[in-house]
Every structure is written in C-alpha cells, then in structure tokens.
N, C-alpha and C positions, 0 to 999 in steps of 0.2 A: 680315413684319408690315407693312412699308411697302406691299408689293404688295396685301395684303389691304385696307389702309386706302384705297389708291388705287381698288381695285375698288368698295369701298363708296361712295366719293366719286362715282365714275362712275354707280353705280346711283341715287344721290340726284339727280345732275344729270339723268339720264334721266327720273326721276320729276318733277322740277321742269319740265323741258321739256314733258312730257305735260300737266302742270297748266296751263302757259302756253298750250299749243296747244288746250286744251279750249275749247269754246264757253262764253260767259259764264254761261249758265243752269246748266251742269254745275259750274262753279266755285262758283256760289251754292249749289247743292245740296250740294256738298262742305263748304262753310263752315257751312251749316245743320246738316249731319250732325255735324260736329265740335263745334259749339256745343251741340247736343243731348247729345252724349256727355259733354262737359264738365259740363253742368248735372246730368246723372245721377250723375256721379262726385262732384260737390260735395254733392248730396243724400245719397248713400250715406255720404260722409265725415261729414256733419252727424249723420246717424242713428247712426253708429258712435260719434261723440263723446258723444252723449247717452246711449247705452247704457253706455259706459265710465264716465261720471260717475255714472250710476245704480248700477252695480255697485260702484264705489268707495264711494259713500254706504252702500250695503247692507253692504259689508264692514266699514266703520267701525261701523255699528250692531251688527252681529253680534259684533264684537270687544268693544264696550262691554258688550253683554249677557253675553258669555262671561266677561268680567272680573267683572261683578257677581254672576254665578252662582257663580263660583269663590270669591268673597269670602263669599257666603252659605253655601256648603258649609263653608268653613273656620270660619265663625262657629258653624254648627250642630254641627260636630264638636267645637269647643271647649266649647260648652254641654253636649254629651253627655258629654264627658270630665269636666267639672265636676260634673255630676249623679252620674256613676259614682263619683267621688272622695268626694262627700258621702255617697252611699249606703254606701260602704265604711266611712267614718268614723262614720256614725250607726248602722250595722247591727251590733249585737253579737248577731246571730242572733236578735233579738227584734222584728223588724219585723212589725206586724200583717199578716195575710193580705190585707186590703183594700188597705192601703197598698202592699204588694208587687205586687199585681195592677195597681194604678194606675201604678206606676213601670214595670212591664213593658209596659203598654199605651203609655205615653208613649215609652218607648225604642223600641218597635216602630214607632210612628208616626214618630218622628224618623228611624229607620233607613230606613223607606219613603220619607220625604221626601228623605233624602240620596241614596237610590238613584235617585229620580226626577230630582233635580237633576244627578246624575252622568250619567244618560242624556241629559238635555237638554244638558248641557255637551259630551258626546261628539258629539251631533248638530250642535251649533253649530260645533264644531271641524271636522266633516266639511263643513259648508256653507262655512266660511271657506276650507278647503283647496280645495273645488270652485271657489269664486269666484276 
C-alpha cells in the first residue's frame, strides 16, 4: 500500500513538473478550462437543487391532496352508511316507488363518486411513490 501511495505521489509530482514546465499560455488555458468546468458543475448543482425543491414541494402538495381525498372518502362512506341505516329504520317495506328510485339514484351517484375518489387516491399514491 505504501508503494502504491509512493507511486501515486510520483505521478502527481511528474504532473506538477509538467505543469511548471509548460509555457505560460498553456497554464492559462488549463486554468480557464478548469474554471469553465467548475462553473458548469456549479450550474448543474444549482439546477439540481431547484429541481429537488420543486419535487419536494410537489410531493407535499400531493400528500395534502391525498389526505384530503381520503378524508372526503371517509366522510362520504359515513354519509352513505347513515343513509342506509335511516332507510332500514324507515322502510317497513312501504317506501313509495318514487322515493325508492331517488334513494337508489343517490346511492349510485355516491358510489360513483366514491369510486372516482378512490381512483384519484390511487393515482395520487402512485405519483407520490414515483416522486
């Protein structure tokens, strides 16, 4: 390991000697190349930082939306359960046909809304997982 380190040290010394022996214009050219490379890396890092912040913000927004969607689904499910309990309590098998159809329509629309919210919830979870 010491020999390996000594060899690397010698290589670096040779490289330094070559740099010292170079004409001044080549030294300047190398300095400019290194400065340009550094500037490009700093720009790439800044872009990366901006993208990370943006993704973090989007992730937080999606998490909030997912939480509110889940809360809405729970609320709708509770409302549906309450309606079903009321229907069972009030229905002594004598609900008028019009009322029965209206309740079925309401239940169908609530179930469709719940399905839509569940789909949206699933999509948001996939987006959060992707991010």
